[in-house]
MARBA-3410 file (N, C-alpha, C, O; in Angstrom, 1 decimal):
140
76.1,93.3,93.8,77.1,93.3,92.8,77.8,91.9,92.9,78.1,91.4,93.9 ~ 78.0,91.4,91.7,78.8,90.1,91.6,80.2,90.5,91.1,80.3,91.3,90.2 ~ 81.2,89.8,91.6,82.6,90.1,91.2,83.0,88.8,90.4,83.4,87.8,91.1 ~ 82.9,88.9,89.1,83.3,87.7,88.3,84.8,87.6,88.2,85.4,88.4,87.6 ~ 85.3,86.5,88.7,86.8,86.3,88.7,87.2,85.2,87.7,88.4,84.8,87.7
86.3,84.8,86.9,86.7,83.7,85.9,87.9,84.2,85.0,87.9,85.3,84.6 ~ 88.8,83.3,84.9,90.0,83.5,84.0,90.9,84.5,84.6,91.8,85.0,83.8 ~ 90.8,84.9,85.9,91.7,85.8,86.5,92.6,85.2,87.5,93.4,85.9,88.2 ~ 92.6,83.9,87.6,93.4,83.2,88.7,94.9,83.6,88.6,95.5,83.5,87.6 ~ 95.4,84.0,89.8,96.8,84.4,89.9,97.1,85.9,89.5,98.2,86.3,89.5
96.0,86.6,89.1,96.2,88.0,88.7,95.4,89.0,89.5,94.5,88.5,90.3 ~ 95.6,90.2,89.4,94.8,91.3,90.0,93.6,91.5,89.2,93.5,91.4,88.0 ~ 92.5,91.7,89.9,91.2,92.1,89.3,90.7,93.3,89.9,90.8,93.5,91.1 ~ 90.1,94.2,89.1,89.6,95.5,89.6,88.2,95.7,89.0,88.1,95.6,87.8 ~ 87.3,96.1,89.8,86.0,96.4,89.4,85.6,97.8,89.9,85.9,98.1,91.1
84.9,98.6,89.1,84.4,99.9,89.6,82.9,99.9,89.5,82.3,99.5,88.5 ~ 82.3,100.4,90.6,80.8,100.5,90.6,80.4,101.9,91.0,81.0,102.5,91.9 ~ 79.4,102.4,90.3,78.9,103.8,90.7,77.6,103.5,91.5,76.7,102.8,91.0 ~ 77.5,104.2,92.6,76.3,104.0,93.5,75.6,105.4,93.6,76.2,106.4,93.9 ~ 74.3,105.4,93.4,73.5,106.6,93.5,73.0,106.6,95.0,72.5,105.6,95.4
73.1,107.7,95.6,72.6,107.9,97.0,71.5,109.0,97.1,71.3,109.7,96.1 ~ 70.9,109.1,98.3,70.0,110.2,98.5,70.7,111.3,99.2,70.0,112.2,99.7 ~ 72.0,111.3,99.3,72.7,112.4,99.9,72.9,113.5,98.9,73.5,113.3,97.9 ~ 72.3,114.7,99.2,72.4,115.8,98.3,73.9,116.3,98.0,74.1,116.9,97.0 ~ 74.7,116.1,99.0,76.1,116.6,98.8,76.9,115.6,98.0,77.8,116.0,97.2
76.6,114.3,98.1,77.3,113.3,97.3,76.2,112.3,96.7,76.0,111.2,97.2 ~ 75.6,112.8,95.6,74.5,112.0,95.0,75.0,110.7,94.3,74.3,109.8,94.1 ~ 76.3,110.7,94.0,76.9,109.5,93.4,78.3,109.2,94.0,79.1,110.1,94.2 ~ 78.5,108.0,94.3,79.8,107.5,94.8,80.4,106.5,93.9,79.6,105.8,93.2 ~ 81.7,106.5,93.8,82.3,105.5,93.0,83.1,104.6,93.9,84.0,105.0,94.7
82.8,103.3,93.9,83.5,102.3,94.7,84.4,101.5,93.8,84.0,101.1,92.7 ~ 85.6,101.2,94.3,86.6,100.4,93.5,87.0,99.2,94.4,87.4,99.4,95.5 ~ 86.7,98.1,93.8,87.1,96.8,94.5,88.3,96.2,93.8,88.2,96.0,92.6 ~ 89.4,96.0,94.5,90.6,95.4,93.9,91.1,94.3,94.7,91.0,94.3,96.0 ~ 91.5,93.2,94.1,92.1,92.1,94.9,92.8,91.1,93.9,92.6,91.1,92.7
93.6,90.3,94.5,94.3,89.3,93.8,93.4,88.0,93.9,93.0,87.6,94.9 ~ 93.2,87.4,92.7,92.3,86.3,92.6,93.2,85.0,92.7,94.2,84.9,92.0 ~ 92.8,84.2,93.7,93.6,82.9,93.9,93.4,82.0,92.6,92.3,82.0,92.1 ~ 94.4,81.3,92.3,94.4,80.4,91.2,93.9,79.1,91.7,94.5,78.5,92.6 ~ 92.8,78.6,91.1,92.2,77.3,91.5,93.1,76.1,91.0,93.3,75.1,91.7
93.6,76.3,89.8,94.4,75.2,89.2,95.4,75.8,88.2,95.1,76.8,87.6 ~ 96.5,75.1,88.0,97.4,75.5,86.9,97.4,74.4,85.9,97.4,73.2,86.2 ~ 97.2,74.8,84.6,97.1,73.8,83.5,98.3,74.0,82.6,98.5,75.1,82.1 ~ 99.0,72.9,82.3,100.2,73.0,81.4,100.1,72.0,80.3,100.1,70.8,80.6 ~ 100.0,72.4,79.1,99.9,73.7,78.6,98.4,74.2,78.8,97.5,73.4,79.0
98.3,75.5,78.9,97.0,76.2,79.2,96.0,75.9,78.1,94.8,75.8,78.3 ~ 96.5,75.8,76.8,95.7,75.5,75.7,96.4,74.4,74.9,97.6,74.4,74.7 ~ 95.6,73.3,74.5,96.1,72.2,73.8,96.2,72.6,72.3,95.2,73.1,71.8 ~ 97.3,72.3,71.7,97.5,72.6,70.3,97.9,71.3,69.6,99.0,70.8,69.8 ~ 97.1,70.8,68.7,97.3,69.6,68.0,97.6,70.0,66.5,96.6,70.3,65.8
98.8,69.9,66.1,99.2,70.4,64.8,100.1,69.4,64.1,101.1,68.9,64.7 ~ 99.7,69.1,62.9,100.6,68.1,62.1,99.9,67.7,60.8,98.9,68.2,60.4 ~ 100.6,66.7,60.2,100.1,66.2,58.9,99.0,65.1,59.1,98.9,64.4,60.1 ~ 98.1,65.0,58.1,97.1,64.0,58.1,97.7,62.7,58.2,98.7,62.4,57.5 ~ 97.2,61.8,59.0,97.7,60.4,59.1,98.7,60.2,60.2,99.1,59.1,60.5
99.3,61.3,60.7,100.3,61.2,61.8,99.5,61.2,63.1,98.5,61.8,63.3 ~ 100.1,60.5,64.1,99.6,60.5,65.4,99.9,61.8,66.1,101.0,62.2,66.3 ~ 98.8,62.5,66.6,99.0,63.8,67.3,98.3,63.7,68.6,97.1,63.5,68.7 ~ 99.1,63.8,69.7,98.6,63.7,71.0,99.4,64.6,71.9,100.6,64.8,71.7 ~ 98.8,65.1,73.0,99.4,65.9,74.0,99.0,65.5,75.4,97.9,65.1,75.6
100.0,65.5,76.3,99.6,65.2,77.7,99.5,66.5,78.4,100.4,67.4,78.3 ~ 98.4,66.7,79.1,98.1,68.0,79.8,98.3,67.7,81.3,97.7,66.8,81.9 ~ 99.2,68.5,81.9,99.4,68.4,83.4,98.5,69.4,84.1,98.5,70.5,83.8 ~ 97.8,68.9,85.1,96.9,69.7,85.9,97.4,69.7,87.3,97.5,68.6,87.9 ~ 97.7,70.9,87.8,98.2,71.1,89.2,97.2,71.8,90.0,97.1,73.0,89.9
96.5,71.1,90.9,95.5,71.8,91.8,96.2,72.7,92.8,97.3,72.4,93.3 ~ 95.6,73.8,93.1,96.1,74.7,94.2,95.9,73.9,95.5,94.9,73.3,95.7 ~ 96.9,73.9,96.3,96.9,73.1,97.5,95.7,73.5,98.5,95.3,72.7,99.3 ~ 95.2,74.7,98.3,94.1,75.2,99.1,92.7,74.7,98.6,91.7,74.8,99.2 ~ 92.8,74.1,97.3,91.5,73.6,96.7,91.8,72.2,96.1,91.7,72.1,94.9
92.1,71.2,96.9,92.4,69.9,96.4,91.1,69.3,95.7,90.0,69.6,96.1 ~ 91.4,68.5,94.7,90.2,67.8,94.0,90.7,66.5,93.4,91.9,66.3,93.1 ~ 89.7,65.7,93.1,89.9,64.6,92.2,89.1,64.8,90.9,88.1,65.6,91.0 ~ 89.5,64.3,89.8,88.8,64.4,88.6,87.8,63.3,88.5,88.1,62.1,88.6 ~ 86.5,63.8,88.3,85.4,62.8,88.2,85.2,62.4,86.7,84.6,61.3,86.5
85.5,63.3,85.8,85.3,63.0,84.4,85.9,64.0,83.5,86.2,65.2,83.9 ~ 86.2,63.6,82.2,86.8,64.5,81.2,86.0,64.3,80.0,85.8,63.2,79.5 ~ 85.5,65.4,79.4,84.7,65.3,78.2,84.9,66.4,77.2,85.1,67.6,77.7 ~ 85.0,66.1,75.9,85.1,67.2,74.9,83.7,67.6,74.5,82.8,66.8,74.5 ~ 83.6,68.8,74.0,82.3,69.3,73.4,81.9,68.5,72.2,80.8,68.1,72.0
82.9,68.3,71.3,82.7,67.6,70.1,83.3,66.3,70.2,84.5,66.2,70.4 ~ 82.6,65.2,70.0,83.1,63.9,70.1,83.9,63.4,68.9,84.5,62.3,69.0 ~ 83.9,64.1,67.8,84.5,63.6,66.6,85.9,64.2,66.3,86.5,63.8,65.3 ~ 86.4,65.2,67.1,87.6,65.8,66.8,88.8,65.3,67.7,89.9,65.2,67.3 ~ 88.5,65.1,69.0,89.5,64.6,69.9,89.0,63.5,70.8,87.8,63.3,71.0
90.0,62.8,71.4,89.7,61.8,72.4,90.4,62.2,73.6,91.6,62.6,73.5 ~ 89.8,62.1,74.8,90.5,62.4,76.0,90.5,61.2,76.9,89.6,60.4,76.9 ~ 91.6,61.2,77.7,91.8,60.0,78.6,92.5,60.5,79.9,93.5,61.2,79.8 ~ 91.9,60.2,81.0,92.6,60.5,82.3,93.7,59.5,82.5,93.4,58.3,82.7 ~ 95.0,59.9,82.4,96.1,59.0,82.5,96.5,58.9,84.0,96.9,57.8,84.4
96.4,60.0,84.7,96.9,60.0,86.1,95.9,60.8,87.0,95.7,62.0,86.7 ~ 95.3,60.2,88.0,94.4,60.9,88.9,95.2,61.8,89.8,96.4,61.5,90.1 ~ 94.6,62.9,90.3,95.3,63.8,91.2,95.7,63.0,92.5,95.0,62.2,93.0 ~ 96.9,63.3,92.9,97.5,62.7,94.1,97.2,63.6,95.3,97.0,64.8,95.1 ~ 97.2,63.1,96.4,97.0,63.9,97.6,98.3,64.6,98.0,99.4,64.1,97.7
98.3,65.7,98.7,99.4,66.4,99.2,100.0,67.6,98.5,99.3,68.1,97.5 ~ 101.1,68.0,98.9,101.8,69.2,98.3,102.0,69.2,96.8,101.7,70.2,96.2 ~ 102.4,68.1,96.3,102.8,68.0,94.9,101.7,67.3,94.1,102.0,66.5,93.2 ~ 100.4,67.6,94.3,99.3,67.0,93.7,99.3,67.4,92.2,99.6,68.5,91.8 ~ 99.1,66.4,91.4,99.0,66.6,89.9,98.1,65.5,89.3,98.0,64.4,89.8
97.6,65.8,88.1,96.8,64.9,87.3,97.3,65.1,85.9,97.9,66.1,85.6 ~ 97.1,64.0,85.1,97.5,64.1,83.7,96.4,63.6,82.8,95.8,62.5,83.1 ~ 96.1,64.4,81.8,95.1,64.0,80.8,95.7,63.9,79.4,96.5,64.8,79.1 ~ 95.5,62.9,78.7,96.0,62.7,77.3,94.9,63.1,76.3,93.7,62.7,76.5 ~ 95.3,64.0,75.4,94.4,64.5,74.4,94.9,64.1,73.0,96.1,64.3,72.7
94.1,63.4,72.2,94.5,62.8,71.0,93.6,63.3,69.8,92.4,63.3,70.0 ~ 94.2,63.7,68.7,93.5,64.1,67.5,92.8,62.9,66.9,93.3,61.8,66.8 ~ 91.5,63.1,66.5,90.7,62.1,65.8,90.5,62.4,64.3,90.0,61.6,63.5 ~ 90.7,63.7,64.0,90.4,64.2,62.6,91.3,63.5,61.6,92.5,63.5,61.8 ~ 90.7,63.0,60.5,91.4,62.3,59.5,91.6,63.0,58.2,92.1,62.5,57.2
91.1,64.3,58.2,91.2,65.1,57.0,91.8,66.4,57.3,91.8,66.8,58.5 ~ 92.3,67.1,56.3,93.0,68.4,56.6,91.9,69.4,57.0,90.8,69.4,56.6 ~ 92.4,70.4,57.8,91.5,71.5,58.2,91.8,71.9,59.7,92.7,71.3,60.3 ~ 91.1,72.9,60.1,91.3,73.4,61.5,90.0,73.1,62.3,88.9,73.0,61.7 ~ 90.2,73.0,63.6,89.0,72.9,64.5,89.4,73.5,65.8,90.5,73.6,66.2
88.3,73.8,66.6,88.5,74.2,67.9,87.5,73.4,68.8,86.4,73.1,68.3 ~ 87.9,73.0,69.9,87.1,72.2,70.8,87.4,72.7,72.3,88.3,73.5,72.5 ~ 86.6,72.2,73.2,86.8,72.5,74.6,86.7,71.3,75.4,85.7,70.5,75.3 ~ 87.6,71.0,76.3,87.5,69.9,77.2,87.0,70.4,78.5,87.4,71.5,79.0 ~ 86.0,69.8,79.0,85.5,70.1,80.3,85.9,69.1,81.3,85.7,67.9,81.2
86.6,69.5,82.4,87.1,68.7,83.4,86.2,68.8,84.6,86.1,69.9,85.2 ~ 85.5,67.7,85.0,84.6,67.7,86.2,85.4,67.3,87.4,86.1,66.3,87.4 ~ 85.2,68.0,88.5,85.9,67.7,89.7,84.9,67.4,90.9,83.7,67.7,90.8 ~ 85.5,67.0,92.0,84.7,66.8,93.2,84.8,68.0,94.2,84.4,67.9,95.3 ~ 85.3,69.1,93.7,85.5,70.3,94.5,84.2,71.2,94.3,83.9,71.6,93.2
83.6,71.5,95.5,82.4,72.3,95.4,82.6,73.8,95.0,81.8,74.4,94.4 ~ 83.9,74.3,95.2,84.2,75.6,94.8,84.2,75.8,93.3,83.7,76.8,92.8 ~ 84.8,74.8,92.6,84.8,74.8,91.2,84.6,73.4,90.7,85.5,72.7,90.4 ~ 83.3,73.0,90.5,83.0,71.7,90.1,83.5,71.3,88.7,83.5,70.1,88.3 ~ 83.8,72.3,87.8,84.3,72.0,86.5,85.2,73.2,86.0,85.0,74.3,86.5
86.1,72.9,85.1,86.8,74.0,84.4,87.2,73.5,83.0,87.3,72.3,82.7 ~ 87.3,74.5,82.1,87.6,74.2,80.7,89.0,74.2,80.3,89.8,74.9,81.0 ~ 89.4,73.4,79.3,90.7,73.5,78.7,90.4,73.6,77.2,89.9,72.7,76.5 ~ 90.9,74.8,76.5,90.7,74.9,75.1,91.6,74.0,74.3,92.7,73.8,74.7 ~ 91.1,73.6,73.1,91.9,72.8,72.2,91.8,73.4,70.8,90.7,73.7,70.3
92.9,73.4,70.1,93.0,73.9,68.7,93.7,72.8,67.9,94.7,72.3,68.3 ~ 93.1,72.4,66.8,93.7,71.5,65.9,93.9,72.1,64.6,93.1,72.7,64.0 ~ 95.1,71.8,64.0,95.5,72.3,62.7,96.1,71.1,62.0,97.2,70.7,62.2 ~ 95.3,70.5,61.1,95.7,69.3,60.3,96.0,69.7,58.9,95.1,70.2,58.2 ~ 97.2,69.4,58.4,97.6,69.8,57.1,97.6,68.5,56.2,97.9,68.6,55.0
END
């Protein structure tokens, strides 16, 4: 059994599994696995929202706070679609208790409409070599 903890950081996770046995008294057992999932990273804001008028500068700085038990440096930042946003690593993660990184996300769309994109942050941490940051754009 695999216990998928994706997107559960900082919350309780519960999985139930039914096991068939060769015991005639208990042919089926139900196992319940429950635990708190450690948060690898805190992202502020958790989702980037770029909203505004065509022709105005729309940008957001995203603060990334690594869990002190899982320190990392950012190796790269890339968006899925290269034509909607630009990403830039403004501040690399610092060492120690108050470690933080900052990424700047800027809208590139020059016409009205909506879009969704995902930023992939690549790290040097073997536990979680990458993590996503969702982006939504609403250009009027």
